[in-house]
C-alpha positions in Angstrom: 0.0 0.0 0.0 1.2 3.4 -0.7 0.2 6.5 1.3 0.9 10.2 1.5 4.2 11.9 1.3 5.7 10.0 4.2 6.0 6.6 2.4 3.9 3.6 2.8 0.9 2.9 4.9 1.0 -0.4 6.8 -1.9 -2.5 7.8 -2.7 -2.9 11.5 -1.1 -6.4 11.4 1.9 -5.1 10.0 2.4 -2.6 12.6 1.7 -5.1 15.4 4.4 -7.3 13.9 6.8 -4.6 13.7 6.2 -3.6 17.3 6.7 -7.3 18.4 10.1 -7.7 17.0 12.6 -5.9 19.3 16.3 -5.6 18.8 16.9 -6.2 22.6 14.3 -8.2 24.6 13.3 -6.6 27.9 15.3 -9.2 30.0 18.6 -8.2 28.3 17.8 -4.5 28.9 16.9 -5.1 32.4 20.0 -6.9 33.4 22.5 -4.9 31.3 21.3 -1.5 32.5 20.6 -2.3 36.1 23.3 -1.4 38.7 21.6 -3.4 41.2 22.1 -6.6 39.2 25.8 -6.1 38.8 27.8 -6.4 42.1 31.0 -4.3 42.3 32.4 -6.8 44.7 31.7 -10.5 45.3 31.0 -10.6 49.1 31.7 -13.8 50.9 28.7 -15.7 52.0 27.9 -18.9 54.0 25.6 -21.5 52.6 23.4 -24.1 54.3 23.6 -27.5 52.5 19.8 -28.5 52.3 20.7 -32.3 52.2 22.9 -32.4 55.3 21.9 -29.2 57.1 25.6 -28.2 57.6 26.8 -24.8 56.9 29.5 -24.5 54.0 31.7 -21.9 52.8 32.6 -19.0 52.6 31.7 -18.9 48.9 31.8 -15.7 46.5 28.3 -14.4 45.8 27.8 -13.8 42.1 24.2 -12.3 42.1 20.9 -12.5 44.1 17.3 -11.4 43.9 13.7 -12.5 44.0 14.4 -15.1 46.5 17.3 -16.8 45.0 21.1 -16.5 45.1 23.9 -17.7 42.9 27.2 -18.5 44.6 30.6 -19.6 43.0 31.6 -23.0 44.4 34.6 -25.2 43.5 32.5 -27.1 41.0 30.9 -24.1 39.4 28.1 -21.7 39.9 25.2 -22.9 42.2 21.7 -21.4 42.4 19.8 -21.8 45.7 17.2 -20.3 47.9 18.2 -16.9 49.3 17.1 -18.1 52.8 19.9 -20.6 52.9 22.5 -17.8 52.2 24.0 -15.6 55.1 26.7 -13.0 54.9 30.2 -14.1 56.1 31.5 -12.0 58.8 35.1 -12.4 59.8 35.5 -12.4 63.6 38.6 -10.7 64.9 38.0 -11.3 68.6 35.6 -13.4 70.6 33.1 -11.1 72.0 33.2 -10.7 75.8 29.6 -10.9 77.2 30.5 -8.5 80.0 31.7 -5.9 77.7 29.2 -6.4 74.9 31.9 -6.4 72.3 33.5 -3.2 73.2 37.3 -2.7 73.7 38.3 -2.5 77.3 41.2 -0.3 78.3 43.9 -2.0 80.4 46.2 -0.3 82.9 49.8 -1.1 83.1 
């Protein structure tokens, strides 16, 4: 079909088909533009093994969201429920219950 000075006039089906074909699907746009999806660091996490109930790790966290997390293990990436992943905190000193973890000055 030929239309006015702008070129051709397309049928409604042609316009719909043209709109359905996208050069970049929404999922690609979402993850490539999102700063939340990209971790600048790979924090260490502890993982609960669902079969044995034991805590394993620390492993590097690759990404997480919507209730799931991906960690880097020795055998490769592993996806698991986020409720089984906890942050790994390095303990420098054992906490003293009397001081509540505060440093106590000593006199010499």
